[in-house]
N, C-alpha and C positions, 0 to 999 in steps of 0.2 A: 734315684736310688743308685748307690755305687755298686760296682761289681761285687765287692766283698759282701755288702748287704744282700744282694741278690742270692749269693751262695748260701748265706745264713737262712734266708727265707726258704730256699729250696730244701735245705737240710731240715729245717723245722717242719716243712710240709711232708717230707719223706718219713720223719719220725712219727708224725701224727698219723699218717696213712698206715704205717706198720702197726702202731698201737691200736688203731681202730680195727684193722683187719684181724689182729690178735684177739681182741675182745669179741668181735662178731664170730670168729671161728670157735672160740670157747663157748659162746652162747648157743650156737648151732649144735655143737657136739653134745652139750648138756641137754638141750631140748630134744634131740634125737636119741638121747641116752646111748650114744655110741662113742667109743674111744678106740683108737688104733695105736698100738705100740709104736709103729713106725711114724705115725703122725705126731705122737707126743715127742718122740726123739727129734724129729725134723724141726718141730716148733721150738724146742728148747735150744737146739744147736743154732738155728737161724737167729733167735733172740740174742744168744751169746755172741755170735759173730758180729752182729750189728753193734751191740754195746761195746765189745772189745775194740772193734774198728774205730769207733768214735773216740774212745779214751786213748787209744794208741796215737791217733791223729792229734788229739789235744796234747798228749805228752810230747810228741815231736815238735809241736808249736810252743812248747814250754808254758802251757796254761794249766797243766795238772802235774802232780808228782807221779813218779813211776810206781809208787806203792799201790795206787789204785788199780793200775794195770795188773800188778801181781795178785792183788786181792781177787780181781775178776777171774784171772786164770786159775788161781788156786781153788776158788769156789767151784768153777766148772770141773776141774780135775777131781776134786773130792766128790762132787755130785756124780760124775761119770764112774768113778771107782765103786761107790756104794751101789749104784744101779747095776754095774757089772757083777758085783758080788751077789746081789739079790736076784739077778737075772730079770729085773723089771725096772721100769722108770720109778725112782724113789724121789718123792718130793717131800721134804721135811716141812714142818709147820711154817717156818719163816721163808724157806727157800722158794715156795710157790709165789711169794710176793716180791722177790728180789728183782725179777725182770720188770715188773710194774714200777717199782721204786727207781730202778735205773733209768727206764724210759721217761718217767715223770721228771726226774732230776735233770736229765739231758735236755728235755723240753724247756724246763724252767731256765736253765743256763743259757740256752740258745735264745729264748724269747727275751730274757732280760738284757742279754748282750746286744740284741737287735734294737729293742725299743726303750730300754731303761738303763742306759750305760752308766748313769750315776749310781745305781745300786748294784750293778752287775758284779763288781769286785767284792763288795761286802756280802753278797748273796751266794757267790760261787762256793766259798769255803764251807759254810754250813750245809749246803746241798751235798757236797762231796763227803762231808762227815756223816751225814745221814745215810748216804749210799754205802759208805764204808762200814758203818755199824750193822746194817742189814747183811752185807757180805760176810762180815766176821761172825755174826751169830749163825748164819747159814753154814759157814765152814765148820764151826764148832759142832753144830748139829750133825753135819755129814761125818765128821771125824768120830763123834760119839757113836753114830750108827755103824761106822766101819769097825770100830773096836768091838761093839756088841756082836756084830755078825761074825767077826773073826773068832771071838770067844765061843760063840754058838757052834761054829764049824769045828773048833778044836775039841769040844765036848762030845761031838758025834763021833 
């Protein structure tokens, strides 16, 4: 195995460990019927930082376009702003799945690049498009919530 392949395997394992720990954390919190605002925020920020870091790295290696980095940033900014306005962590209907879609897409891209190079190029673009669609819908929902909250505050 080449040094580059070893790095991809390590990256894939890290992503899988993060995803598994995220799932287990959610299951434990649900089972215990407990939720902590600080824990929710930490979980979301940690997911965001991992996803953003990977896509920035891929952008710097010229494997993805800069627009996906901007979508990730804008999605997080709009999420943060509506959560700030409402003074609580606000997860819209699609937003709660964005992290899972991003991690799944990243895993598929790394896995195919490692083991199925012949389909990697043809698979990467559809995966990026699916991630982009989720991010755009989440951004629209966040902006809609921001507008609704601002109007509500103006009426008060």
